[in-house]
C-alpha positions as CSV (number, residue, x, y, z in Angstrom):
1,M,-0.5,-1.7,1.3
2,R,-1.4,2.0,1.6
3,V,0.2,4.4,-0.9
4,L,0.2,8.2,-1.0
5,L,0.5,9.5,-4.6
6,V,1.8,13.1,-4.8
7,E,1.5,14.3,-8.4
8,D,0.4,17.7,-9.7
9,H,-0.6,16.5,-13.1
10,E,-4.2,15.6,-12.2
11,E,-5.0,13.4,-15.2
12,L,-1.7,11.4,-14.7
13,A,-2.4,11.1,-11.0
14,G,-5.9,9.7,-11.6
15,T,-4.7,7.2,-14.2
16,V,-1.8,5.9,-12.0
17,A,-4.1,5.8,-8.9
18,T,-6.7,3.8,-10.8
19,G,-4.1,1.3,-11.9
20,L,-2.6,0.9,-8.4
21,R,-6.0,0.3,-7.0
22,R,-6.5,-2.5,-9.5
23,E,-3.3,-4.0,-8.1
24,G,-5.0,-4.2,-4.7
25,M,-3.4,-1.1,-3.2
26,A,-5.2,1.6,-1.1
27,V,-4.2,4.9,-2.8
28,D,-4.7,8.5,-1.6
29,V,-4.0,11.3,-4.1
30,V,-2.8,14.8,-3.5
31,L,-1.7,17.4,-6.0
32,D,0.9,19.5,-4.1
33,G,3.6,19.3,-1.5
34,H,1.8,21.0,1.4
35,A,-1.2,18.6,1.1
36,A,1.3,15.7,1.0
37,L,2.7,16.6,4.5
38,V,-0.8,17.1,5.8
39,N,-1.9,13.7,4.7
40,A,1.3,12.1,6.0
41,A,0.7,13.6,9.4
42,V,-2.7,12.0,9.8
43,N,-2.3,8.7,7.9
44,G,0.2,5.8,8.0
45,Y,1.5,5.0,4.5
46,D,3.7,2.2,3.5
47,V,5.0,4.0,0.4
48,I,4.9,7.6,-0.8
49,V,5.2,8.1,-4.6
50,L,6.4,11.7,-4.8
51,D,6.7,13.9,-7.9
52,R,9.8,16.0,-7.5
53,D,8.6,19.1,-9.5
54,L,5.6,20.1,-7.4
55,P,4.1,23.6,-7.2
56,G,4.2,25.4,-3.9
57,L,6.4,23.1,-1.8
58,H,9.0,21.3,-4.0
59,G,9.2,17.6,-3.8
60,D,12.7,17.8,-2.4
61,E,11.4,19.8,0.6
62,V,8.6,17.3,1.1
63,C,11.1,14.4,1.1
64,R,13.5,16.2,3.4
65,S,10.7,17.1,5.9
66,L,9.5,13.4,5.9
67,V,13.0,12.1,6.6
68,E,13.8,14.7,9.3
69,S,10.5,13.9,11.1
70,G,11.3,10.2,11.1
71,Y,8.3,9.3,9.0
72,P,8.5,5.5,8.4
73,A,7.2,5.3,4.8
74,R,9.5,4.6,1.9
75,V,9.7,7.4,-0.7
76,L,9.8,6.7,-4.4
77,M,10.6,10.0,-6.2
78,L,9.3,10.6,-9.7
79,T,10.7,13.3,-12.0
80,A,11.1,14.3,-15.7
81,A,14.7,15.1,-14.9
82,G,16.5,11.8,-15.3
83,T,20.2,12.6,-15.3
84,I,22.6,10.9,-12.9
85,D,23.1,14.2,-11.0
86,D,19.3,14.5,-10.5
87,R,19.1,10.9,-9.2
88,V,22.1,11.4,-6.8
89,T,20.4,14.6,-5.5
90,G,17.1,12.8,-5.0
91,L,18.6,9.9,-3.2
92,G,20.9,12.2,-1.2
93,I,18.0,14.0,0.5
94,G,16.5,10.7,1.7
95,A,14.4,9.2,-1.2
96,D,14.6,5.4,-1.1
97,D,14.2,5.0,-4.9
98,Y,14.1,7.2,-8.0
99,L,12.1,6.6,-11.2
100,P,12.4,9.0,-14.2
101,K,9.4,10.0,-16.3
102,P,8.2,8.6,-18.6
103,F,8.1,5.3,-16.8
104,A,6.8,1.8,-17.5
105,Y,3.7,1.2,-15.4
106,A,4.8,-2.4,-14.6
107,E,8.1,-1.0,-13.3
108,L,6.4,1.5,-11.1
109,V,4.2,-1.3,-9.5
110,A,7.3,-3.5,-9.0
111,R,9.3,-0.7,-7.3
112,I,6.4,0.2,-5.0
113,R,6.0,-3.5,-4.0
114,A,9.8,-3.8,-3.4
115,L,9.8,-0.6,-1.2
116,A,6.8,-1.9,0.8
117,R,8.6,-5.1,1.5
118,R,11.6,-3.2,2.8
119,S,9.4,-1.2,5.2
120,Q,8.1,-4.4,6.8
121,R,9.7,-7.3,8.5
122,A,10.7,-10.0,6.1
123,L,7.9,-12.3,4.9
124,R,7.9,-15.5,2.9
125,P,7.3,-14.9,-0.8
126,V,4.2,-17.1,-0.6
127,L,2.1,-16.9,2.6
128,V,0.8,-20.4,3.7
129,H,-1.6,-21.5,6.4
130,G,-2.6,-25.1,6.2
131,D,-4.1,-25.7,2.8
132,L,-4.4,-21.9,2.1
133,R,-1.8,-20.3,-0.1
134,L,-1.5,-16.7,-1.0
135,D,1.0,-15.3,-3.5
136,P,1.2,-11.5,-3.1
137,A,3.3,-11.0,-6.3
138,A,1.1,-13.1,-8.5
139,R,-2.0,-11.8,-6.8
140,T,-3.4,-15.4,-6.5
141,A,-4.9,-17.3,-3.6
142,T,-5.9,-21.0,-3.4
143,R,-7.3,-23.3,-0.8
144,A,-6.8,-27.0,-1.2
145,G,-5.7,-26.3,-4.8
146,R,-8.9,-24.4,-5.5
147,R,-8.5,-20.9,-6.9
148,L,-10.2,-18.3,-4.8
149,L,-11.8,-15.4,-6.7
150,L,-11.2,-12.5,-4.3
151,S,-11.9,-8.8,-4.8
152,P,-8.9,-6.5,-4.3
153,K,-10.1,-5.6,-0.8
154,E,-10.7,-9.3,0.2
155,F,-7.2,-10.1,-1.1
156,A,-5.7,-7.2,0.9
157,V,-7.5,-8.2,4.1
158,L,-6.5,-11.9,3.7
159,E,-2.9,-10.9,3.0
160,L,-2.8,-8.7,6.2
161,L,-4.2,-11.5,8.3
162,L,-1.8,-14.1,7.0
163,A,1.2,-11.7,7.3
164,A,0.3,-11.3,11.0
165,E,1.2,-15.0,11.5
166,G,-1.5,-15.8,14.1
167,A,-1.5,-12.4,15.8
168,V,-4.7,-10.5,16.2
169,V,-5.3,-7.7,13.6
170,S,-7.8,-5.1,14.7
171,A,-10.5,-3.7,12.4
172,E,-8.8,-0.3,12.7
173,E,-5.5,-1.8,11.4
174,L,-7.3,-3.5,8.5
175,L,-9.1,-0.2,7.6
176,E,-5.9,1.7,7.8
177,H,-3.9,-0.5,5.5
178,A,-6.5,-1.9,3.0
179,W,-8.7,1.1,2.4
180,D,-8.0,4.7,1.4
181,E,-8.8,8.0,3.1
182,F,-12.4,8.0,1.9
183,A,-13.3,4.9,3.9
184,D,-15.8,5.7,6.7
185,P,-14.4,4.4,10.0
186,F,-17.9,4.0,11.4
187,T,-19.2,1.7,8.6
188,Q,-19.4,-2.0,8.7
189,T,-17.1,-2.4,5.7
190,V,-14.5,-4.5,7.5
191,K,-17.1,-6.8,9.0
192,V,-18.8,-7.2,5.6
193,T,-15.5,-8.0,3.9
194,I,-14.6,-10.5,6.5
195,S,-18.0,-12.2,6.1
196,R,-17.5,-12.4,2.3
197,L,-14.0,-13.8,2.8
198,R,-15.3,-16.5,5.2
199,R,-17.8,-17.6,2.6
200,K,-15.2,-17.8,-0.1
201,L,-12.7,-19.6,2.0
202,G,-15.2,-22.3,2.9
203,D,-14.9,-25.0,5.7
204,P,-13.3,-25.6,8.0
205,P,-13.4,-21.9,9.1
206,L,-10.0,-20.1,9.1
207,I,-10.8,-16.6,10.2
208,E,-11.5,-16.2,14.0
209,T,-13.2,-13.2,15.5
210,V,-11.5,-12.2,18.8
211,P,-14.1,-10.2,20.8
212,Q,-13.2,-6.6,21.3
213,A,-9.8,-7.1,19.6
214,G,-10.1,-8.0,16.0
215,Y,-9.5,-11.0,13.7
216,R,-6.8,-13.7,13.2
217,V,-6.1,-16.7,11.0
């Protein structure tokens, strides 16, 4: 999934982003509300983790603007103010979930994953294609009972292909959802990742290249 993290505390933002990337998420980081709206306007995010107390443009205004524009991402609001009234206000302006600071990192990851599932059509908890099994929650993949040692990007690409249930997924879609804003759209990174995946999956081949369209399992 692709996540936008909006947090003005630069050190905290860096720490959280690093952890989320280790969970296989593509994460973009901005430090203020205006930058959040700029990024949202040019990128498609599954979840936006939004600090409420932002400089310049307050998190409430960012959330309200996203909701009024019909932006499809789910919004998880973070704040040091954790009273019931604060939570009611945050949810009332359109946030999908609310997590007070300080928070447990494991809970943050679980809430982001839950919101991402709500933004997509319902999928089986474990994705299966023949003898290939992928468990997004446990971050494990096996083929014929053999554990596949996949990098976070390889896992993300395989998850996207399996979730498509036989439909073609373009290289642009893979780049959009499995990489962050620093990915160069003119590189061969998707092609290289697909090639590595094919080697790790073994025979018979599972990933088909559809000329001028993309890839499918």
